[in-house]
BALOBA-1460 file (C-alpha; in Angstrom, 3 decimals):
// residues 143
<rec num="1" residu="m" x="100.498" y="82.730" z="99.685"/>
<rec num="2" residu="v" x="97.868" y="80.039" z="100.101"/>
<rec num="3" residu="d" x="100.456" y="77.895" z="101.929"/>
<rec num="4" residu="a" x="101.193" y="80.802" z="104.283"/>
<rec num="5" residu="l" x="97.486" y="81.188" z="105.035"/>
<rec num="6" residu="c" x="97.208" y="77.446" z="105.711"/>
<rec num="7" residu="r" x="100.177" y="77.587" z="108.126"/>
<rec num="8" residu="a" x="98.682" y="80.634" z="109.858"/>
<rec num="9" residu="a" x="95.383" y="78.785" z="110.267"/>
<rec num="10" residu="r" x="97.197" y="75.881" z="111.978"/>
<rec num="11" residu="w" x="98.960" y="78.286" z="114.359"/>
<rec num="12" residu="v" x="95.667" y="79.848" z="115.442"/>
<rec num="13" residu="k" x="94.588" y="78.362" z="118.731"/>
<rec num="14" residu="p" x="90.924" y="77.737" z="119.530"/>
<rec num="15" residu="s" x="88.720" y="80.795" z="119.700"/>
<rec num="16" residu="p" x="89.095" y="83.728" z="120.238"/>
<rec num="17" residu="a" x="92.465" y="83.680" z="118.401"/>
<rec num="18" residu="c" x="92.407" y="84.790" z="114.784"/>
<rec num="19" residu="v" x="94.423" y="85.996" z="111.805"/>
<rec num="20" residu="i" x="94.157" y="89.652" z="110.787"/>
<rec num="21" residu="d" x="94.284" y="90.517" z="107.082"/>
<rec num="22" residu="l" x="94.950" y="94.246" z="106.659"/>
<rec num="23" residu="r" x="95.773" y="95.616" z="103.226"/>
<rec num="24" residu="p" x="94.661" y="97.997" z="100.523"/>
<rec num="25" residu="a" x="91.140" y="97.352" z="99.266"/>
<rec num="26" residu="d" x="91.971" y="99.261" z="96.095"/>
<rec num="27" residu="v" x="95.443" y="99.308" z="94.604"/>
<rec num="28" residu="v" x="95.108" y="102.973" z="93.517"/>
<rec num="29" residu="a" x="95.317" y="105.604" z="96.254"/>
<rec num="30" residu="e" x="93.836" y="109.074" z="95.647"/>
<rec num="31" residu="v" x="95.438" y="112.489" z="96.086"/>
<rec num="32" residu="e" x="92.804" y="114.868" z="97.397"/>
<rec num="33" residu="v" x="92.535" y="118.441" z="98.595"/>
<rec num="34" residu="g" x="90.161" y="119.404" z="101.393"/>
<rec num="35" residu="c" x="88.918" y="122.966" z="100.967"/>
<rec num="36" residu="v" x="88.121" y="125.391" z="103.771"/>
<rec num="37" residu="d" x="84.379" y="125.104" z="103.018"/>
<rec num="38" residu="g" x="84.497" y="121.309" z="103.526"/>
<rec num="39" residu="t" x="84.545" y="120.392" z="99.843"/>
<rec num="40" residu="v" x="86.917" y="117.571" z="98.904"/>
<rec num="41" residu="l" x="88.454" y="117.817" z="95.439"/>
<rec num="42" residu="r" x="90.206" y="114.966" z="93.630"/>
<rec num="43" residu="a" x="93.653" y="115.828" z="92.260"/>
<rec num="44" residu="g" x="94.138" y="112.354" z="90.799"/>
<rec num="45" residu="g" x="95.100" y="108.774" z="91.491"/>
<rec num="46" residu="l" x="98.584" y="107.399" z="91.853"/>
<rec num="47" residu="v" x="100.090" y="105.563" z="88.906"/>
<rec num="48" residu="v" x="100.396" y="101.870" z="89.758"/>
<rec num="49" residu="r" x="102.625" y="99.634" z="87.676"/>
<rec num="50" residu="a" x="101.633" y="96.137" z="86.594"/>
<rec num="51" residu="e" x="103.942" y="94.483" z="89.153"/>
<rec num="52" residu="r" x="102.077" y="96.005" z="92.102"/>
<rec num="53" residu="r" x="98.700" y="95.221" z="90.556"/>
<rec num="54" residu="a" x="99.837" y="91.609" z="90.121"/>
<rec num="55" residu="r" x="100.939" y="91.358" z="93.791"/>
<rec num="56" residu="h" x="97.565" y="92.634" z="94.982"/>
<rec num="57" residu="a" x="95.685" y="90.305" z="92.641"/>
<rec num="58" residu="a" x="97.769" y="87.347" z="93.863"/>
<rec num="59" residu="a" x="96.983" y="88.170" z="97.509"/>
<rec num="60" residu="d" x="93.268" y="88.424" z="96.718"/>
<rec num="61" residu="a" x="93.373" y="85.097" z="94.849"/>
<rec num="62" residu="a" x="95.236" y="83.392" z="97.706"/>
<rec num="63" residu="l" x="92.658" y="84.529" z="100.234"/>
<rec num="64" residu="r" x="89.779" y="83.409" z="97.994"/>
<rec num="65" residu="t" x="91.442" y="79.994" z="97.631"/>
<rec num="66" residu="a" x="91.989" y="79.607" z="101.386"/>
<rec num="67" residu="l" x="88.350" y="80.551" z="102.029"/>
<rec num="68" residu="a" x="87.093" y="78.192" z="99.313"/>
<rec num="69" residu="r" x="89.142" y="75.324" z="100.787"/>
<rec num="70" residu="g" x="87.614" y="76.012" z="104.184"/>
<rec num="71" residu="v" x="90.984" y="76.722" z="105.784"/>
<rec num="72" residu="l" x="89.818" y="80.077" z="107.112"/>
<rec num="73" residu="t" x="86.491" y="81.793" z="107.643"/>
<rec num="74" residu="v" x="85.862" y="85.537" z="107.526"/>
<rec num="75" residu="v" x="84.395" y="86.539" z="110.892"/>
<rec num="76" residu="d" x="84.469" y="90.323" z="110.477"/>
<rec num="77" residu="e" x="85.322" y="92.589" z="107.580"/>
<rec num="78" residu="e" x="85.394" y="96.355" z="107.252"/>
<rec num="79" residu="e" x="86.640" y="98.796" z="104.645"/>
<rec num="80" residu="f" x="87.808" y="102.259" z="105.638"/>
<rec num="81" residu="s" x="89.774" y="105.237" z="104.366"/>
<rec num="82" residu="f" x="93.330" y="105.669" z="105.633"/>
<rec num="83" residu="y" x="94.791" y="109.165" z="105.271"/>
<rec num="84" residu="r" x="98.343" y="110.464" z="105.068"/>
<rec num="85" residu="y" x="98.731" y="114.200" z="105.594"/>
<rec num="86" residu="p" x="101.959" y="115.514" z="104.050"/>
<rec num="87" residu="a" x="103.173" y="119.060" z="104.675"/>
<rec num="88" residu="s" x="103.424" y="119.608" z="100.906"/>
<rec num="89" residu="i" x="102.931" y="117.941" z="97.548"/>
<rec num="90" residu="d" x="106.720" y="117.623" z="97.272"/>
<rec num="91" residu="e" x="106.826" y="115.732" z="100.568"/>
<rec num="92" residu="l" x="104.068" y="113.415" z="99.331"/>
<rec num="93" residu="r" x="105.852" y="112.789" z="96.022"/>
<rec num="94" residu="d" x="109.109" y="111.976" z="97.831"/>
<rec num="95" residu="y" x="107.358" y="109.723" z="100.350"/>
<rec num="96" residu="i" x="105.701" y="107.705" z="97.584"/>
<rec num="97" residu="a" x="108.961" y="107.475" z="95.618"/>
<rec num="98" residu="t" x="110.901" y="106.106" z="98.605"/>
<rec num="99" residu="k" x="108.292" y="103.999" z="100.440"/>
<rec num="100" residu="w" x="105.929" y="102.543" z="97.823"/>
<rec num="101" residu="q" x="107.052" y="99.907" z="95.342"/>
<rec num="102" residu="d" x="105.916" y="100.229" z="91.739"/>
<rec num="103" residu="t" x="103.811" y="103.340" z="92.423"/>
<rec num="104" residu="l" x="104.348" y="106.991" z="91.607"/>
<rec num="105" residu="l" x="102.776" y="110.420" z="91.712"/>
<rec num="106" residu="d" x="102.546" y="111.499" z="88.081"/>
<rec num="107" residu="a" x="103.128" y="115.051" z="86.798"/>
<rec num="108" residu="a" x="99.459" y="115.702" z="86.000"/>
<rec num="109" residu="t" x="98.263" y="114.791" z="89.525"/>
<rec num="110" residu="y" x="101.118" y="116.786" z="91.036"/>
<rec num="111" residu="a" x="100.192" y="119.863" z="88.970"/>
<rec num="112" residu="r" x="96.488" y="119.514" z="89.748"/>
<rec num="113" residu="a" x="97.172" y="119.274" z="93.492"/>
<rec num="114" residu="v" x="99.313" y="122.427" z="93.324"/>
<rec num="115" residu="q" x="96.574" y="124.220" z="91.359"/>
<rec num="116" residu="l" x="93.833" y="123.176" z="93.784"/>
<rec num="117" residu="q" x="95.813" y="124.254" z="96.833"/>
<rec num="118" residu="r" x="96.674" y="127.632" z="95.291"/>
<rec num="119" residu="a" x="92.983" y="128.243" z="94.569"/>
<rec num="120" residu="d" x="92.047" y="127.751" z="98.250"/>
<rec num="121" residu="a" x="94.659" y="129.202" z="100.607"/>
<rec num="122" residu="g" x="93.485" y="127.280" z="103.671"/>
<rec num="123" residu="s" x="93.122" y="123.905" z="101.957"/>
<rec num="124" residu="r" x="94.726" y="120.678" z="103.162"/>
<rec num="125" residu="l" x="96.373" y="118.044" z="100.984"/>
<rec num="126" residu="w" x="96.151" y="114.327" z="101.720"/>
<rec num="127" residu="l" x="96.548" y="110.871" z="100.261"/>
<rec num="128" residu="r" x="93.496" y="108.651" z="100.752"/>
<rec num="129" residu="e" x="93.922" y="104.906" z="100.561"/>
<rec num="130" residu="q" x="90.982" y="102.510" z="100.836"/>
<rec num="131" residu="v" x="91.959" y="99.732" z="103.222"/>
<rec num="132" residu="i" x="90.223" y="96.540" z="104.202"/>
<rec num="133" residu="i" x="90.627" y="94.693" z="107.468"/>
<rec num="134" residu="r" x="89.377" y="91.172" z="107.985"/>
<rec num="135" residu="r" x="89.346" y="88.936" z="111.019"/>
<rec num="136" residu="l" x="89.851" y="85.373" z="109.860"/>
<rec num="137" residu="c" x="89.405" y="82.322" z="112.054"/>
<rec num="138" residu="a" x="90.623" y="78.842" z="111.346"/>
<rec num="139" residu="t" x="87.929" y="76.305" z="110.659"/>
<rec num="140" residu="p" x="87.817" y="73.464" z="113.222"/>
<rec num="141" residu="s" x="89.335" y="70.944" z="110.805"/>
<rec num="142" residu="t" x="92.539" y="73.016" z="110.423"/>
<rec num="143" residu="r" x="93.286" y="73.466" z="114.144"/>
């Protein structure tokens, strides 16, 4: 990954060109229920296997290495919540099972989400993922 970042830095032309790093800030996404009164209740976090945790850790380490070597510089950085709004908990479970590697919606979180939604008829279910976006520029020596 560090080699890929170094190549990307060489491809970046003089300012204002940059590399965008957009990925989860936290490997565990949260299943939440928004109640009619505005209260947000946590149903639980997704279960993340070691393989996915290792991929995220490797990406973080690669970026730290590229920054430490002076290949890239962080110009801007912002963390934000990204929401997915499924029609049902079953739809969310199926989406995670088919689209996310090494991650699953466990039975306890599923049951809690069902319970929370039944308790508040007008509530809304969502998956909240913390995401970070960074604008990285090549340092002059790498251009």
